[in-house]
C-alpha positions in Angstrom: 51.4 147.4 -65.2 54.4 145.2 -66.1 54.0 141.8 -67.6 56.3 139.1 -66.3 57.3 135.9 -68.1 56.2 132.9 -66.2 58.4 129.8 -66.5 56.9 126.4 -66.6 57.0 124.6 -63.3 57.1 121.1 -64.8 60.5 119.4 -65.5 61.2 118.5 -69.1 63.5 115.5 -68.5 63.5 112.3 -70.3 62.7 109.4 -68.0 65.7 107.1 -67.8 64.4 104.5 -65.3 64.0 101.8 -68.0 67.2 102.5 -69.9 69.3 99.8 -68.2 66.6 97.2 -69.1 66.6 98.3 -72.8 70.4 98.3 -72.9 70.6 94.8 -71.4 68.0 93.4 -73.8 69.9 94.8 -76.8 73.2 93.5 -75.5 71.6 90.0 -75.0 70.1 90.1 -78.4 73.4 90.8 -80.2 75.2 88.3 -78.1 72.8 85.6 -79.1 72.5 86.4 -82.8 76.2 87.1 -83.5 78.5 84.3 -84.7 82.2 84.7 -84.2 84.7 83.6 -86.8 86.6 80.7 -85.3 89.4 80.3 -87.8 91.9 82.7 -89.5 92.4 81.7 -93.1 96.1 81.5 -93.8 95.8 80.1 -97.3 95.3 82.3 -100.4 92.5 80.8 -102.5 89.9 81.9 -105.0 86.8 79.7 -105.2 85.6 78.4 -108.6 82.2 79.6 -110.1 79.2 77.3 -110.1 75.7 77.7 -111.7 73.8 75.9 -109.0 74.6 76.1 -105.3 72.8 74.6 -102.3 73.3 76.3 -99.0 73.9 74.2 -95.9 71.7 75.5 -93.0 73.4 73.8 -90.0 76.8 75.3 -89.9 77.7 73.7 -86.6 78.3 70.4 -88.3 80.8 71.8 -90.9 84.5 71.4 -90.7 86.5 73.4 -93.3 89.6 72.4 -95.3 91.2 75.1 -97.3 93.6 74.3 -100.2 95.5 77.3 -101.6 96.8 78.0 -105.0 100.3 76.9 -103.9 99.2 73.5 -102.6 99.1 74.5 -98.9 96.4 72.7 -96.9 94.8 74.3 -93.8 92.6 72.7 -91.2 91.5 74.9 -88.3 94.3 77.5 -87.6 97.3 75.5 -88.9 98.9 74.5 -92.1 99.1 70.7 -92.3 100.7 68.2 -94.6 98.7 65.7 -96.6 99.4 62.9 -94.2 98.0 64.8 -91.3 94.5 65.1 -92.9 93.4 61.6 -92.1 94.2 61.6 -88.3 92.9 65.1 -87.7 89.6 64.4 -89.5 89.2 61.0 -87.9 89.3 62.6 -84.4 86.8 65.3 -85.5 84.5 62.6 -86.9 84.7 60.8 -83.5 83.6 64.0 -81.8 80.8 64.7 -84.4 79.6 61.6 -86.2 77.5 63.7 -88.7 80.3 66.0 -89.6 80.3 67.6 -93.1 83.7 68.4 -94.6 83.6 71.5 -96.7 86.5 71.7 -99.2 87.4 75.3 -100.1 89.8 74.7 -102.9 91.5 77.3 -105.1 90.2 77.2 -108.7 93.8 76.7 -110.0 94.8 73.9 -107.6 96.1 70.6 -108.9 93.4 67.9 -109.1 95.9 65.3 -108.0 96.1 67.0 -104.6 92.3 67.2 -104.4 92.1 63.5 -105.2 94.7 62.7 -102.5 92.7 64.8 -99.9 89.5 62.9 -100.9 91.3 59.6 -100.3 92.6 60.7 -96.9 89.0 61.7 -96.0 87.8 58.4 -97.2 90.3 56.6 -94.9 89.0 58.8 -92.0 85.4 57.8 -92.8 84.4 61.4 -93.5 82.1 60.6 -96.4 79.9 63.7 -96.3 81.9 66.1 -98.5 80.8 69.6 -99.7 82.7 71.6 -102.3 82.4 75.3 -101.8 82.0 77.6 -104.8 80.8 81.1 -105.8 77.5 81.6 -107.7 78.0 82.3 -111.3 75.8 85.3 -112.3 
C-alpha cells in the first residue's frame, strides 16, 4: 500500500477585485492633502529668532516678500526693485482684499530697507503685515 500526497484543490490567490478602488482612494487622498510649493526662493536669507510665535492658519491669504542678506527683494518668482513693491502688492490686494503680507527678512538686513518696504506696502494699502521668524529654544 502506497501513500500518495494529496494536493489541496482550493486556489490560494489574493483577491484583487477591490485593489483599483483602494488605489484610487489613496491617490485622491494624497492629491487633496498635499500642498505644492508655488515659489522658488531665489534670495539667501536666515530668519531671526523669536521667543513667541503665532502661527497663521489660513495660508491661502498670505503673500510672501523675501529680503536677502545682500538687499535683494523677491516677490513671487522674480527679483524686484524697491519701486516695484507698491504696484505689485496693490494689484494683489485688489484680487484678495484680506491679504496678509509675510515679510521673510534676513537677520542681517539693513533696517532702512525694511522701513522702505513697509512704506511701499503702506502706499499699496497692504496694512496686514506679518514678520516671519524662527522659534528660539
